[in-house]
TIRO-2110 file (N, C-alpha, C; in Angstrom, 1 decimal):
// TIRO-2110
0.8, -1.2, 0.0, N, 1, A
0.0, 0.0, 0.0, CA, 1, A
0.9, 1.3, 0.0, C, 1, A
1.9, 1.3, 0.8, N, 2, A
2.8, 2.4, 0.8, CA, 2, A
3.5, 2.7, -0.5, C, 2, A
3.8, 1.6, -1.2, N, 3, A
4.5, 1.7, -2.5, CA, 3, A
3.6, 2.4, -3.5, C, 3, A
2.3, 2.1, -3.5, N, 4, A
1.3, 2.7, -4.4, CA, 4, A
1.1, 4.2, -4.1, C, 4, A
1.1, 4.5, -2.8, N, 5, A
1.0, 5.9, -2.4, CA, 5, A
2.2, 6.7, -2.8, C, 5, A
3.4, 6.1, -2.7, N, 6, A
4.6, 6.8, -3.1, CA, 6, A
4.6, 7.0, -4.6, C, 6, A
4.2, 6.0, -5.4, N, 7, A
4.1, 6.1, -6.8, CA, 7, A
3.1, 7.2, -7.3, C, 7, A
2.0, 7.3, -6.6, N, 8, A
1.0, 8.3, -6.9, CA, 8, A
1.6, 9.7, -6.6, C, 8, A
2.3, 9.8, -5.5, N, 9, A
2.9, 11.1, -5.1, CA, 9, A
3.9, 11.5, -6.1, C, 9, A
4.8, 10.5, -6.6, N, 10, A
5.8, 10.8, -7.6, CA, 10, A
5.1, 11.2, -8.9, C, 10, A
4.0, 10.5, -9.3, N, 11, A
3.3, 10.9, -10.5, CA, 11, A
2.7, 12.3, -10.4, C, 11, A
2.2, 12.7, -9.3, N, 12, A
1.7, 14.0, -9.1, CA, 12, A
2.8, 15.0, -9.2, C, 12, A
3.9, 14.8, -8.7, N, 13, A
5.1, 15.7, -8.8, CA, 13, A
5.6, 15.8, -10.2, C, 13, A
5.6, 14.6, -10.9, N, 14, A
6.0, 14.6, -12.3, CA, 14, A
5.1, 15.4, -13.2, C, 14, A
3.8, 15.3, -13.0, N, 15, A
2.8, 16.1, -13.7, CA, 15, A
3.1, 17.5, -13.5, C, 15, A
3.4, 17.9, -12.3, N, 16, A
3.7, 19.3, -12.0, CA, 16, A
4.9, 19.7, -12.7, C, 16, A
6.0, 18.9, -12.8, N, 17, A
7.2, 19.2, -13.6, CA, 17, A
6.8, 19.4, -15.1, C, 17, A
6.0, 18.5, -15.6, N, 18, A
5.6, 18.6, -17.0, CA, 18, A
4.8, 19.9, -17.3, C, 18, A
3.9, 20.2, -16.4, N, 19, A
3.2, 21.5, -16.6, CA, 19, A
4.1, 22.7, -16.4, C, 19, A
5.1, 22.6, -15.6, N, 20, A
6.0, 23.7, -15.5, CA, 20, A
6.8, 23.8, -16.8, C, 20, A
7.2, 22.7, -17.4, N, 21, A
7.9, 22.7, -18.7, CA, 21, A
7.0, 23.4, -19.8, C, 21, A
5.7, 23.0, -19.8, N, 22, A
4.8, 23.6, -20.8, CA, 22, A
4.7, 25.1, -20.5, C, 22, A
4.5, 25.5, -19.3, N, 23, A
4.4, 26.9, -19.0, CA, 23, A
5.7, 27.7, -19.4, C, 23, A
6.8, 27.2, -19.1, N, 24, A
8.1, 27.9, -19.5, CA, 24, A
8.2, 28.0, -21.0, C, 24, A
7.9, 26.9, -21.7, N, 25, A
8.0, 27.0, -23.1, CA, 25, A
7.0, 27.9, -23.8, C, 25, A
5.8, 27.9, -23.3, N, 26, A
4.7, 28.7, -23.9, CA, 26, A
4.8, 30.2, -23.5, C, 26, A
5.0, 30.4, -22.2, N, 27, A
4.9, 31.8, -21.7, CA, 27, A
6.3, 32.6, -21.8, C, 27, A
7.3, 32.0, -21.4, N, 28, A
8.6, 32.7, -21.2, CA, 28, A
9.5, 32.6, -22.5, C, 28, A
9.6, 31.4, -23.0, N, 29, A
10.4, 31.2, -24.2, CA, 29, A
9.6, 31.6, -25.5, C, 29, A
8.3, 31.5, -25.3, N, 30, A
7.3, 31.9, -26.4, CA, 30, A
7.5, 31.1, -27.7, C, 30, A
7.6, 29.8, -27.5, N, 31, A
7.7, 28.8, -28.6, CA, 31, A
6.6, 27.8, -28.5, C, 31, A
6.2, 27.3, -29.6, N, 32, A
5.2, 26.2, -29.6, CA, 32, A
5.8, 24.9, -29.3, C, 32, A
5.5, 24.4, -28.1, N, 33, A
6.2, 23.1, -27.7, CA, 33, A
5.7, 21.9, -28.5, C, 33, A
4.7, 22.1, -29.3, N, 34, A
4.2, 21.0, -30.2, CA, 34, A
4.8, 21.2, -31.6, C, 34, A
5.6, 22.2, -31.9, N, 35, A
6.3, 22.3, -33.2, CA, 35, A
7.4, 21.4, -33.3, C, 35, A
8.0, 21.3, -34.5, N, 36, A
9.0, 20.2, -34.7, CA, 36, A
10.1, 20.1, -33.8, C, 36, A
11.0, 21.0, -33.6, N, 37, A
12.2, 20.7, -32.8, CA, 37, A
11.8, 20.4, -31.3, C, 37, A
10.7, 21.1, -30.9, N, 38, A
10.4, 21.0, -29.4, CA, 38, A
9.5, 19.8, -29.1, C, 38, A
8.9, 19.2, -30.1, N, 39, A
8.0, 18.1, -29.9, CA, 39, A
8.8, 16.9, -29.4, C, 39, A
10.1, 16.8, -29.8, N, 40, A
11.0, 15.7, -29.3, CA, 40, A
11.2, 15.8, -27.8, C, 40, A
11.5, 17.0, -27.4, N, 41, A
11.6, 17.2, -25.9, CA, 41, A
10.3, 17.0, -25.2, C, 41, A
9.2, 17.4, -25.8, N, 42, A
7.9, 17.2, -25.1, CA, 42, A
7.6, 15.7, -25.0, C, 42, A
7.9, 15.0, -26.0, N, 43, A
7.6, 13.5, -26.0, CA, 43, A
8.5, 12.9, -24.9, C, 43, A
9.8, 13.4, -24.9, N, 44, A
10.7, 12.8, -23.8, CA, 44, A
10.2, 13.1, -22.4, C, 44, A
9.7, 14.3, -22.2, N, 45, A
9.2, 14.6, -20.8, CA, 45, A
7.9, 13.8, -20.6, C, 45, A
7.1, 13.5, -21.6, N, 46, A
5.9, 12.7, -21.4, CA, 46, A
6.3, 11.3, -20.9, C, 46, A
7.3, 10.8, -21.6, N, 47, A
7.8, 9.4, -21.3, CA, 47, A
8.4, 9.5, -19.9, C, 47, A
9.1, 10.6, -19.5, N, 48, A
9.7, 10.7, -18.2, CA, 48, A
8.6, 10.8, -17.1, C, 48, A
7.5, 11.4, -17.4, N, 49, A
6.4, 11.5, -16.5, CA, 49, A
5.9, 10.1, -16.1, C, 49, A
5.8, 9.2, -17.1, N, 50, A
5.3, 7.9, -16.8, CA, 50, A
6.3, 6.8, -16.4, C, 50, A
7.6, 7.1, -16.7, N, 51, A
8.6, 6.1, -16.2, CA, 51, A
9.2, 6.4, -14.9, C, 51, A
9.2, 7.6, -14.5, N, 52, A
9.8, 8.0, -13.2, CA, 52, A
9.1, 7.3, -12.0, C, 52, A
7.7, 7.2, -11.9, N, 53, A
7.2, 6.5, -10.8, CA, 53, A
7.6, 5.0, -10.6, C, 53, A
8.0, 4.4, -11.7, N, 54, A
8.4, 3.0, -11.6, CA, 54, A
9.8, 2.8, -11.0, C, 54, A
10.6, 3.8, -11.2, N, 55, A
12.0, 3.7, -10.8, CA, 55, A
12.4, 4.9, -9.9, C, 55, A
11.4, 5.5, -9.2, N, 56, A
11.6, 6.7, -8.4, CA, 56, A
12.7, 6.5, -7.4, C, 56, A
12.6, 5.5, -6.5, N, 57, A
13.6, 5.4, -5.5, CA, 57, A
14.9, 5.0, -6.0, C, 57, A
15.0, 4.2, -7.0, N, 58, A
16.3, 3.8, -7.5, CA, 58, A
17.1, 5.0, -8.1, C, 58, A
16.4, 5.8, -8.9, N, 59, A
17.1, 7.0, -9.5, CA, 59, A
17.5, 8.0, -8.4, C, 59, A
16.6, 8.2, -7.4, N, 60, A
17.0, 9.2, -6.4, CA, 60, A
18.2, 8.7, -5.6, C, 60, A
18.3, 7.4, -5.4, N, 61, A
19.4, 6.9, -4.6, CA, 61, A
20.7, 7.0, -5.5, C, 61, A
20.6, 6.8, -6.8, N, 62, A
21.8, 6.9, -7.6, CA, 62, A
22.3, 8.4, -7.7, C, 62, A
21.3, 9.3, -7.8, N, 63, A
21.7, 10.7, -7.9, CA, 63, A
22.0, 11.4, -6.6, C, 63, A
21.7, 10.7, -5.5, N, 64, A
22.1, 11.3, -4.2, CA, 64, A
23.5, 11.1, -3.9, C, 64, A
24.2, 10.2, -4.5, N, 65, A
25.6, 10.0, -4.3, CA, 65, A
26.5, 10.8, -5.3, C, 65, A
25.9, 11.5, -6.2, N, 66, A
26.6, 12.4, -7.1, CA, 66, A
27.0, 13.7, -6.4, C, 66, A
27.6, 14.6, -7.1, N, 67, A
28.0, 15.9, -6.6, CA, 67, A
27.0, 17.0, -7.0, C, 67, A
25.8, 16.7, -6.9, N, 68, A
24.7, 17.7, -7.1, CA, 68, A
24.7, 18.6, -5.9, C, 68, A
24.7, 19.9, -6.1, N, 69, A
25.0, 20.9, -5.0, CA, 69, A
24.0, 20.7, -3.9, C, 69, A
22.7, 20.4, -4.1, N, 70, A
21.7, 20.4, -3.1, CA, 70, A
20.9, 19.2, -3.3, C, 70, A
20.5, 18.5, -2.2, N, 71, A
19.7, 17.3, -2.3, CA, 71, A
18.3, 17.5, -2.8, C, 71, A
17.8, 18.7, -2.7, N, 72, A
16.4, 19.0, -3.2, CA, 72, A
16.4, 18.9, -4.8, C, 72, A
17.5, 19.0, -5.4, N, 73, A
17.5, 18.9, -6.9, CA, 73, A
17.6, 17.4, -7.4, C, 73, A
17.7, 16.5, -6.5, N, 74, A
17.8, 15.1, -6.9, CA, 74, A
16.6, 14.6, -7.6, C, 74, A
15.4, 15.1, -7.1, N, 75, A
14.1, 14.7, -7.7, CA, 75, A
14.0, 15.2, -9.1, C, 75, A
14.5, 16.4, -9.4, N, 76, A
14.4, 17.0, -10.7, CA, 76, A
15.4, 16.2, -11.7, C, 76, A
16.6, 15.9, -11.2, N, 77, A
17.5, 15.2, -12.0, CA, 77, A
17.0, 13.7, -12.3, C, 77, A
16.4, 13.1, -11.2, N, 78, A
15.8, 11.8, -11.4, CA, 78, A
14.7, 11.8, -12.4, C, 78, A
13.9, 12.8, -12.4, N, 79, A
12.8, 13.0, -13.4, CA, 79, A
13.4, 13.1, -14.8, C, 79, A
14.4, 13.9, -15.0, N, 80, A
14.9, 14.1, -16.3, CA, 80, A
15.6, 12.9, -16.8, C, 80, A
16.3, 12.2, -16.0, N, 81, A
17.0, 11.0, -16.5, CA, 81, A
16.3, 9.7, -16.3, C, 81, A
15.0, 9.7, -15.9, N, 82, A
14.2, 8.5, -15.6, CA, 82, A
14.1, 7.6, -16.9, C, 82, A
13.8, 8.1, -18.1, N, 83, A
13.7, 7.2, -19.2, CA, 83, A
15.0, 6.5, -19.5, C, 83, A
16.1, 7.2, -19.4, N, 84, A
17.4, 6.6, -19.7, CA, 84, A
17.7, 5.4, -18.7, C, 84, A
17.4, 5.7, -17.4, N, 85, A
17.7, 4.7, -16.4, CA, 85, A
16.7, 3.5, -16.5, C, 85, A
15.4, 3.8, -16.9, N, 86, A
14.4, 2.8, -17.1, CA, 86, A
14.8, 1.9, -18.2, C, 86, A
15.2, 2.4, -19.4, N, 87, A
15.7, 1.6, -20.5, CA, 87, A
16.9, 0.8, -20.1, C, 87, A
17.8, 1.4, -19.4, N, 88, A
19.0, 0.7, -19.0, CA, 88, A
18.7, -0.5, -18.1, C, 88, A
17.7, -0.3, -17.2, N, 89, A
17.3, -1.4, -16.3, CA, 89, A
16.6, -2.5, -17.0, C, 89, A
15.8, -2.1, -18.1, N, 90, A
15.2, -3.1, -18.9, CA, 90, A
16.2, -4.0, -19.6, C, 90, A
17.2, -3.3, -20.2, N, 91, A
18.3, -4.0, -20.9, CA, 91, A
19.1, -4.9, -20.0, C, 91, A
19.4, -4.4, -18.8, N, 92, A
20.2, -5.1, -17.8, CA, 92, A
19.4, -6.4, -17.4, C, 92, A
18.1, -6.2, -17.1, N, 93, A
17.3, -7.4, -16.7, CA, 93, A
17.1, -8.4, -17.8, C, 93, A
17.1, -8.0, -19.1, N, 94, A
17.0, -8.9, -20.2, CA, 94, A
18.3, -9.7, -20.4, C, 94, A
19.4, -9.0, -20.1, N, 95, A
20.7, -9.7, -20.3, CA, 95, A
20.9, -10.7, -19.2, C, 95, A
20.4, -10.4, -18.0, N, 96, A
20.6, -11.3, -16.8, CA, 96, A
19.8, -12.6, -17.0, C, 96, A
18.7, -12.6, -17.7, N, 97, A
17.8, -13.8, -17.9, CA, 97, A
18.3, -14.7, -18.8, C, 97, A
END
C-alpha cells in the first residue's frame, strides 16, 4: 500500500514538472512546444512522467551519491534521466535472464 501511495505522489510531482515545462516553453520562451524541434523534448518529458514513478527510489538513490549541489535537486535530475535509467534497467534485466 505504501508503494502505491509513493508512486502516486511521484506521479503528481512529475505532472507538476511537466506542466512547469509547458508553462516555461509557452509563456517565457514563447515557442510552440508542439512544433517540430520542441516536440521531441515534449515527448521525452511525457515518457519521463510515466517512467519515473516505476523507478523513483532507484534513481533518487543513484543521484544522491553524485556531486549535485543540493539534495532537493535530486528529484528533478531523477525525473529528467528516468527514461534513460528505465531503458538501462530493462536491458540489464533482459541480459541477466
